[in-house]
C-alpha positions in Angstrom: -19.5 -7.1 2.8 -21.9 -3.9 1.5 -18.9 -2.2 0.0 -18.0 -5.4 -2.0 -21.5 -5.8 -3.1 -21.6 -2.1 -4.4 -18.2 -2.7 -6.4 -19.4 -5.9 -7.8 -22.7 -4.3 -9.0 -20.8 -1.4 -10.4 -18.4 -3.4 -12.3 -21.0 -5.5 -13.9 -23.0 -2.7 -15.7 -20.3 -2.4 -18.7 -17.4 -4.4 -20.4 -15.2 -1.6 -19.8 -16.2 -1.6 -16.0 -15.5 -5.4 -15.9 -12.0 -4.9 -17.6 -11.1 -1.9 -15.1 -12.5 -4.3 -12.1 -10.4 -7.1 -13.1 -7.4 -5.0 -13.8 -7.4 -3.5 -10.5 -8.1 -6.8 -8.7 -5.2 -8.3 -10.4 -3.2 -5.3 -10.0 -3.9 -5.1 -6.1 -2.9 -8.9 -5.6 0.0 -8.7 -7.9 1.5 -5.7 -6.2 2.3 -8.1 -3.1 4.1 -10.5 -5.2 6.1 -7.8 -6.8 7.0 -6.3 -3.2 8.2 -9.8 -2.3 9.8 -9.8 -5.6 11.6 -6.7 -4.9 12.7 -8.0 -1.4 14.1 -10.8 -3.0 16.2 -8.6 -5.4 17.5 -6.4 -2.4 18.8 -9.3 -0.5 20.4 -10.9 -4.0 22.0 -7.5 -4.4 23.4 -7.4 -0.8 24.5 -11.0 -1.0 26.2 -11.1 -4.3 26.5 -7.7 -5.8 27.4 -8.1 -9.6 29.8 -11.0 -8.8 30.6 -13.6 -11.4 28.4 -16.2 -9.6 25.3 -14.0 -10.2 26.2 -13.5 -13.6 26.4 -17.4 -14.1 22.8 -17.8 -12.6 21.5 -15.1 -14.8 23.0 -16.7 -18.1 22.2 -20.2 -17.1 18.5 -18.9 -16.5 18.4 -17.1 -20.1 17.5 -20.0 -22.2 14.9 -22.1 -19.7 12.9 -18.7 -19.5 13.0 -18.2 -23.2 11.6 -21.6 -23.7 8.8 -21.1 -21.1 7.8 -17.7 -22.7 7.9 -18.8 -26.1 6.1 -22.4 -25.9 3.9 -21.7 -22.8 3.1 -18.1 -23.5 2.3 -18.8 -27.2 -0.4 -21.5 -26.2 -2.1 -19.0 -24.3 -2.4 -16.3 -27.1 -3.4 -19.1 -29.2 -5.6 -20.9 -27.0 -7.6 -18.3 -25.1 -9.8 -16.9 -27.9 -10.7 -20.3 -29.3 -11.5 -21.8 -25.7 -13.7 -18.9 -25.1 -15.4 -19.1 -28.3 -15.7 -22.8 -28.2 -17.2 -22.3 -24.5 -19.6 -19.7 -25.6 -21.0 -21.6 -28.5 -20.6 -25.2 -27.7 -20.4 -25.3 -23.9 -17.9 -26.3 -21.2 -17.7 -29.9 -21.9 -16.4 -29.1 -25.3 -13.9 -26.5 -24.2 -12.5 -29.0 -21.6 -11.8 -31.5 -24.6 -9.8 -28.7 -26.3 -8.1 -27.6 -23.2 -7.4 -31.4 -22.8 -6.0 -31.8 -26.5 -3.9 -28.5 -25.9 -2.3 -29.9 -22.6 -0.8 -33.1 -24.3 0.2 -31.0 -27.2 2.0 -28.3 -25.0 3.4 -31.3 -22.7 5.1 -32.7 -25.5 6.7 -29.6 -26.8 7.6 -28.7 -23.3 9.3 -32.0 -22.5 11.0 -31.8 -26.1 12.4 -28.5 -25.5 13.7 -29.4 -22.2 15.5 -32.5 -23.5 16.8 -30.7 -26.7 18.3 -28.0 -24.2 20.1 -30.7 -21.9 21.7 -32.3 -24.8 22.7 -29.2 -26.6 23.6 -27.0 -23.7 27.4 -27.6 -23.8 27.5 -26.4 -27.4 25.1 -23.4 -27.0 26.2 -22.2 -23.6 29.7 -21.0 -24.7 28.1 -18.9 -27.4 25.7 -17.1 -24.9 28.5 -16.8 -22.4 31.0 -15.0 -24.6 33.6 -13.8 -22.4 33.5 -16.3 -19.6 36.5 -18.0 -18.7 36.2 -22.1 -18.5 35.7 -22.1 -14.6 32.8 -19.9 -14.8 31.3 -21.6 -17.9 31.4 -24.8 -16.0 29.5 -23.4 -13.2 26.9 -21.7 -15.5 26.5 -25.2 -17.1 26.0 -27.0 -13.6 23.4 -24.2 -12.7 21.6 -24.7 -15.9 21.0 -28.3 -15.4 19.6 -27.3 -11.8 17.1 -24.8 -13.5 16.0 -26.7 -16.7 13.0 -28.7 -15.4 11.1 -25.3 -14.6 10.4 -25.1 -18.5 7.9 -28.2 -18.1 6.7 -27.0 -14.7 6.3 -23.4 -15.3 4.7 -24.1 -18.9 1.9 -26.1 -17.2 1.6 -23.4 -14.8 1.2 -21.0 -17.3 -1.5 -22.9 -19.3 -3.4 -23.7 -16.1 -3.5 -20.0 -15.2 -4.7 -19.0 -18.6 -7.7 -21.4 -18.4 -8.6 -20.0 -15.1 -8.5 -16.3 -16.3 -10.6 -17.3 -19.3 -13.2 -18.2 -16.8 -12.6 -14.6 -15.2 -11.0 -16.4 -12.2 -8.1 -13.7 -11.7 -7.7 -13.6 -8.2 -5.6 -16.9 -7.7 -3.5 -16.4 -10.8 -2.5 -13.2 -9.6 -1.6 -13.9 -6.0 0.2 -17.2 -6.6 3.5 -15.5 -8.1 4.1 -14.5 -4.6 5.3 -18.1 -3.5 8.5 -18.4 -5.6 10.3 -15.2 -4.5 9.2 -15.9 -0.9 10.9 -19.6 -1.2 13.8 -18.0 -2.9 14.1 -15.4 0.3 14.1 -18.7 2.5 16.5 -20.4 0.7 19.0 -17.4 0.7 18.5 -16.8 4.4 18.8 -20.2 5.5 21.0 -21.8 3.1 23.7 -19.0 2.8 26.5 -21.6 2.7 24.9 -23.0 -0.7 25.9 -19.6 -2.5 24.2 -18.9 -5.6 22.9 -22.6 -5.6 20.4 -21.3 -3.1 18.9 -19.0 -5.6 18.7 -22.0 -8.2 16.9 -24.2 -5.9 14.6 -21.8 -4.6 13.4 -20.9 -8.0 12.5 -24.6 -8.8 10.9 -25.5 -5.5 8.7 -22.0 -5.6 7.5 -22.8 -8.9 6.6 -26.5 -8.2 4.5 -25.0 -5.3 2.9 -22.4 -7.5 1.8 -25.2 -10.2 0.4 -27.3 -7.6 -1.9 -24.7 -6.0 -3.3 -23.9 -9.6 -3.8 -27.7 -10.2 -5.6 -28.1 -7.0 -8.2 -25.4 -7.9 -8.7 -26.7 -11.6 -9.2 -29.9 -10.1 -11.9 -28.9 -7.7 -13.7 -27.4 -10.9 -14.1 -30.6 -12.6 -10.9 -30.1 -14.9 -9.0 -33.2 -15.0 -5.2 -32.8 -14.4 -4.5 -35.8 -16.5 -5.2 -34.8 -19.9 -6.8 -37.4 -22.5 -6.2 -37.2 -26.3 -9.5 -36.4 -28.1 -8.1 -36.6 -31.7 -7.0 -33.7 -34.0 -10.7 -31.9 -34.2 -11.5 -28.6 -36.0 -10.9 -26.7 -32.8 -7.3 -28.1 -31.9 -6.7 -27.2 -35.6 -7.9 -23.7 -35.3 -5.5 -23.3 -32.3 -2.7 -24.9 -33.9 -3.3 -22.3 -37.0 -2.7 -19.5 -34.7 0.0 -21.2 -32.8 2.6 -21.3 -35.7 2.7 -17.5 -36.2 2.5 -17.0 -32.6 5.7 -19.2 -31.6 7.5 -17.7 -34.4 6.7 -14.0 -33.1 7.5 -15.0 -29.8 10.7 -16.7 -30.7 11.8 -13.8 -32.4 10.7 -11.3 -30.0 11.8 -13.4 -27.0 15.2 -13.6 -28.4 16.0 -9.9 -27.3 16.6 -11.0 -23.8 19.1 -13.6 -24.6 20.8 -11.6 -27.4 21.0 -8.5 -24.7 22.3 -10.7 -22.1 24.8 -12.4 -24.6 25.9 -9.1 -25.6 26.5 -7.9 -22.2 28.3 -11.0 -21.3 31.0 -10.0 -23.9 31.7 -6.6 -22.2 33.4 -8.1 -19.1 32.5 -9.1 -15.5 29.5 -7.6 -13.9 27.9 -6.8 -17.1 25.3 -9.1 -17.3 24.4 -8.5 -13.5 24.4 -4.8 -13.9 22.0 -5.1 -16.9 19.6 -7.2 -15.0 19.8 -4.7 -11.9 18.8 -1.8 -14.1 15.6 -3.7 -15.6 14.2 -4.5 -11.9 13.0 -1.3 -11.1 11.4 -0.5 -14.3 10.2 -4.3 -14.4 8.2 -3.6 -11.3 5.4 -1.3 -12.9 6.0 -2.9 -16.5 5.3 -6.6 -14.9 2.3 -5.4 -12.9 0.8 -3.8 -15.9 1.5 -7.0 -18.2 0.0 -9.1 -15.4 -3.1 -6.9 -14.6 -4.0 -5.3 -18.1 -2.8 -8.3 -20.4 -4.6 -10.9 -18.1 -7.7 -8.7 -17.8 -8.4 -7.8 -21.2 -8.1 -10.8 -23.3 -11.2 -12.6 -22.2 -13.3 -9.7 -22.7 -11.9 -8.7 -26.2 -12.4 -12.4 -27.2 -15.8 -12.0 -26.3 -16.3 -9.0 -28.2 -14.6 -10.4 -31.1 -16.8 -13.2 -31.3 -20.0 -10.9 -31.1 -18.7 -8.7 -33.6 -18.8 -5.6 -31.3 -16.6 -3.3 -33.3 -17.8 -0.3 -31.5 -17.2 -1.5 -28.3 -13.9 -2.7 -29.2 -13.0 1.0 -30.4 -14.3 2.4 -27.2 -12.5 0.3 -25.0 -9.3 0.3 -27.0 -9.4 4.3 -27.0 -10.3 4.7 -23.3 -7.5 2.3 -22.0 -5.1 3.7 -24.2 -5.4 7.6 -22.8 -5.4 6.0 -19.4 -2.3 4.2 -19.8 -0.3 7.3 -21.5 -1.8 9.6 -18.6 -0.4 7.4 -16.0 2.8 6.2 -17.5 4.2 9.2 -19.1 4.4 11.1 -15.4 6.0 7.9 -14.1 8.4 7.5 -16.7 9.6 11.1 -16.2 9.9 10.4 -12.4 12.0 7.3 -12.8 14.3 8.8 -15.3 15.1 12.1 -13.0 15.2 9.8 -9.8 17.4 6.7 -11.2 20.4 6.8 -9.2 18.7 7.5 -5.9 16.3 4.9 -6.4 19.2 2.4 -7.1 21.1 3.6 -4.1 18.0 3.0 -1.8 17.1 -0.3 -3.3 20.4 -2.0 -3.7 23.6 -0.1 -2.4 24.4 -2.3 0.5 26.7 -5.1 1.4 28.6 -6.3 -1.9 26.8 -3.8 -4.3 29.2 -0.6 -4.4 28.8 3.2 -5.3 30.2 2.3 -8.8 27.5 -0.3 -9.4 25.1 2.4 -8.3 26.2 4.9 -10.8 26.0 2.1 -13.7 22.8 0.6 -13.0 21.3 4.3 -12.6 22.2 5.1 -16.1 20.9 1.6 -17.3 17.6 1.9 -15.5 16.9 5.5 -16.8 17.5 4.3 -20.3 15.0 1.4 -19.7 12.2 3.6 -18.4 11.9 5.4 -21.7 10.0 2.1 -22.9 7.1 2.1 -20.4 4.2 4.2 -22.1 4.9 2.1 -25.4 5.4 -1.3 -23.6 2.4 -1.1 -21.4 -0.1 0.3 -24.4 1.6 -2.3 -26.7 0.1 -5.2 -24.2 -3.1 -3.8 -25.0 -2.8 -3.8 -28.7 -1.2 -7.1 -28.5 -4.1 -8.9 -26.8 -6.7 -7.4 -29.1 -4.6 -8.6 -32.2 -4.5 -12.0 -30.5 -8.5 -12.1 -30.0 -8.7 -11.1 -33.7 -6.8 -14.4 -34.3 -4.2 -12.4 -36.4 -1.2 -13.5 -34.8 0.5 -13.5 -37.9 0.8 -9.6 -37.5 2.7 -10.2 -34.3 5.1 -12.5 -36.0 6.3 -9.8 -38.6 6.3 -7.2 -35.7 8.6 -9.6 -34.0 10.8 -9.8 -37.1 11.0 -5.9 -37.2 12.0 -5.8 -33.7 14.6 -8.3 -33.4 16.4 -6.7 -36.4 16.2 -3.2 -34.9 17.6 -4.6 -31.4 20.4 -6.3 -32.9 21.4 -3.3 -34.8 20.7 -0.7 -32.2 22.5 -2.9 -29.7 25.7 -2.9 -31.8 25.7 0.8 -32.4 24.9 2.1 -28.9 27.3 -0.5 -27.0 30.1 1.1 -28.9 28.9 4.5 -27.7 27.7 3.8 -24.5 28.8 0.4 -23.2 26.2 -1.8 -21.5 24.1 1.2 -21.0 23.3 1.3 -25.0 21.6 -1.8 -24.6 18.8 -0.4 -22.3 18.6 2.5 -24.9 18.4 0.1 -27.9 15.5 -1.7 -25.9 13.4 1.2 -25.4 13.8 1.9 -29.2 12.8 -1.5 -30.0 9.6 -1.2 -27.8 8.7 2.5 -29.5 9.0 1.0 -33.2 7.1 -2.2 -32.2 4.3 0.0 -30.6 4.1 2.2 -33.8 3.8 -0.8 -36.1 1.2 -3.0 -34.0 -0.8 0.3 -34.1 -1.0 0.9 -37.8 -1.9 -2.7 -38.4 -4.5 -3.0 -35.9 -6.1 0.1 -37.3 -6.1 -1.7 -40.9 -7.4 -5.0 -39.1 -10.4 -3.0 -37.5 -11.2 -1.2 -40.4 -11.2 -4.5 -42.6 -13.6 -6.0 -39.9 -15.9 -3.3 -39.8 -16.0 -3.3 -43.9 -16.8 -6.9 -43.7 -19.6 -6.5 -41.5 -21.3 -3.9 -43.7 
């Protein structure tokens, strides 16, 4: 207890220490969830390898996850800076009214998106699943209809978690993601006869449990889970004004995943699964960084922007950028050099063959190159959102999607499915350079206006 008290006292001494403390807490709690997720991937690899059924599941999950990231994720970036400002200036009741309005708005979009996807799936799925035969395509559609409800459920999960994070309650939001992979593992082990359907059902059930837990905590804090409409007030208009460029940017940048997997589907059986496996070990540190750093910094960046603390922002950005590069460059080199042994240890068993290891190892090494730029980019994106300059993110996404498509075509002809991984790393490097340049201009403009 004394050690916890000392840590808390230390963390309260500066904003940078608060951010670092929150990052460490989220990182520590998220680490367990990522270990369970990696265990899930190992079981999936042993059970399905690069089989057609896994290709079908991954393609079926592309559009639901895309909708979640675009709609739910965009609301977070648009909501949190305004939510914190309203809470700081007008009190908790005003912030809760804003949250209630945003929930109704987001639920409407999430439900509409799910219905539209369900109706149009027979038309867009053959385009995404280019190269699938009719039997494989039919099975993909069935899995899609099983998975599609997660759009609404996970969208609500994301927004509820954002409000908890805005109140600096990071622990629960960081630890609940352990539930879904754990439930998936149970379904895979206990429902072996179900095949890949166990993976789809486990995903839906796990997300329902996660969302229920977050809802219980919010309810105990006096925040109603049944939102009421309070009218289109200036605060909601402010969120809406940020949301349009944010959702446009998220739509464009989020399209890289469906585009990559769609192009991989055209390269033959197992290509989508190989691309997915190649991103798993890289995704472990990237997702941890996104969850920890991205979640921890935005409340404090938003508060500093409200208080016009430009010196503090510059100091925090510089300090954490140096720390990120100091940690990620050696890790990137290690992952590139040791890529095939890592894949062999993690996945090469059961249906996952030596040939699969060689291919996935090459893909993983090329994905690893993005790491310093991806993680540093998270810091920059969160600060730009705190400035409510999401139009910059939109144009960054336009640049990224164009480069992604062009580079995919170029490198696929040269390297096959491995070229998609190299293209992705180039996209994140260019995006980092663009956003860094635009952030410097934004901060210079803000400092000049203060004078």
